[in-house]
N, C-alpha and C positions, 0 to 999 in steps of 0.2 A: 138498532145493530148494526153497527158497519160490519162488510160482511169480507172487504176487501182492502186491501191499503189506499190510503185517502191521494195519496199520490198516483197509483193505478185511475181510481180512479174518475183523478183529475183530467189525465192523459182522455180518459176515454172520452169522457166528456167532450175537453177540443176536438178530439177526432170527427166524433157523432155529427160536428159543426159542417163539417167539409161533403161539397154535395153528392148525394148518390151512398153517404154513407150513413147508416143507420146504429142503433145503439149496439145491436147485436155484433157487424161488421168492424166495429169500434171496438169491441170486448177481444175479438179473434185479434184484431193488429198488433192489439198490445201489449195481449199474451204473448203473443210473436216476438213482437219488444222484447218480449222480458227474458227471453230463451234466447234470443241471441247477444252477439261478443258485447261487449262495451266497447270496441272499437267500433263496428259497424251502426250500433246506435247514436255512436258521437259522431260518425262520421253523416249520418245521414240528419240529427238535427243542426250542423253545422253548416252541408245543403238547404235545410228552410230557411236557418237563419237569412244565409249568400240571398236567398229570391229576392228579398229588399231590398238590399245592395247595388246598385250599380248594371240594375235594368230604368232603364229609357226610352220612351217611346221614338220609333224612327223617325227622322225631320222630313223623309217623303211620303212616308206609306201609313204613318204610326201604328206600325206593327209594336212587337219587340225587339229592343236589340242590346245590346250591353257596348254598343258604343252609338257616334250622331245618324249611323246612319243604318239599315239592315243590309246581308250578304244577299239579297234578293236584290233590291234598291241595285244596289253596290256592283250587279251585274251586267256588265255592259251587254252582255252576248240578249240579251230578254228584251222583246218587246217592245219599249217604250210606247205604244201608240196603242197600247191593248192595257187596259188596269180590271180587272179583278176587283168585286165591291161585297166582302165579308161582315159580317157581325164581327167576329171575333180574332182574336191572333188566333188561334186553336182551330179554328177554319179554315187556314191558311196551308193545314198540316192536311187535311182531307184530300184539298186541291193539287195539290201538291206528289201528295202517293202516287194520284194518279201519273205521273208524269205526262197529261197529255198538253199543259197550260204552257206557256214559257214568255209571259208580259209577265205586265205590275201587278202586284194588291193595290190598295186602300182600305184600313181599319175603320170601322165605324164605331167600336167601343161602344156598340150596343144596339140598336133599334128603337124608335118612336113607342114608346108607348104609356099612354094617359094614366093608364093605372098607377104603373110605379112613377109616375109625376120625370118623364124620360120624353122632354120633348126631341125635336130638329137642332138647334144650339146646342142640347148635351151630346151630341152625336159628335164627329171630324166631318161634317158638312162641307163648312164655310172653308177647310182644309181641301177637301177632294175637287171642287168646285172651281179653288185657284188653279191646281192640277191641270187642270182640264185646258189652261190657256197654252199648252206646253204643245201642238197638235196632236191631240189625242184623239182616234178615229170611231173607236168602241172604247164601250161602258159595259161589263158582262156583270149584271147585278143577282149576286149568290148569296141575298138571305136568306134564311129557314122557311120553309113553307111553311107557315104557321101566321096567325091573324097578323102580329106586329111586323112581320118578317114582309106578310104583304102591304102592310099597309107603307113601312117602310120605305118597300120596292116603285109604290105607284110616286111618292111622294120625288123621291129621287129621277123616277122617270118625267115627271112634270119640270125639274129643273133642269135635265139636261138636253132635254129631245130641242129648245128652241135653240139651241146649242148650235144644231147639226150636227152632233153626235150620230154615233149609230147605238142605240142602247136593247141590248138584250138581257134574260132571264132564263137562269137555269133548267132548264127545262124535266119532260119523263125521268124517273127514275129514282127521284126522290115524294115519299107521300108526304101527305099533307099531314103539317103538324109533328114531322121528323125533323131531329138536330141534324146541321150537317155535318157537326161534328163527332157521331155516331154512325154513320155513312161507311160502305165498304166499300173499298177501290173501286169496284164497278161497277156498281152504283153509283156514283160521282164521278165518273168518266163518263156512263152513258150520258148522264146529267148535261155534262160539261159540250159531247159533241150534238147533243141536243137540243142547244141554245135557241132560242125562237125570238123573233123582233116582235120588239113589245108597241 
């Protein structure tokens, strides 16, 4: 017997596919939307549809942008000789919120993970290596402190060190197995300040 309307169940099923959203949370969200005005629900729906339109990969750092290059890469006040390498665009927000970093970024769009079939060729490492020819003096590797993040950091270190570029890694403050995007500003700030030579 169908307890709730099929359209509501379909919404719950779709919301359950989002990371960190289980069936109970999806149900709460669906019933919240039912109580909202049709205008608010329509605006949300339009925003979800628009997210797939007009979003590009930055031609420089491979982050997300709605133009050819992102605002950070276009900002000439930022240090062009310092690149912080992150796994995903969301990781940039965690670092930017500290107000401590004034260099450029490079987004790998993943990590090396043989279990998931992700090798170095599936990441933007080749693009990063081309960027290093432009006078970069330091690369900060800010991959997550888990097995895949550490393997990716080690791989990058072996590629970059022979070029005579300083390679550092975020240090204390980020516990092993934690994701950068969930860390608070103080933790990320301390990790950025305490980075060490690798």
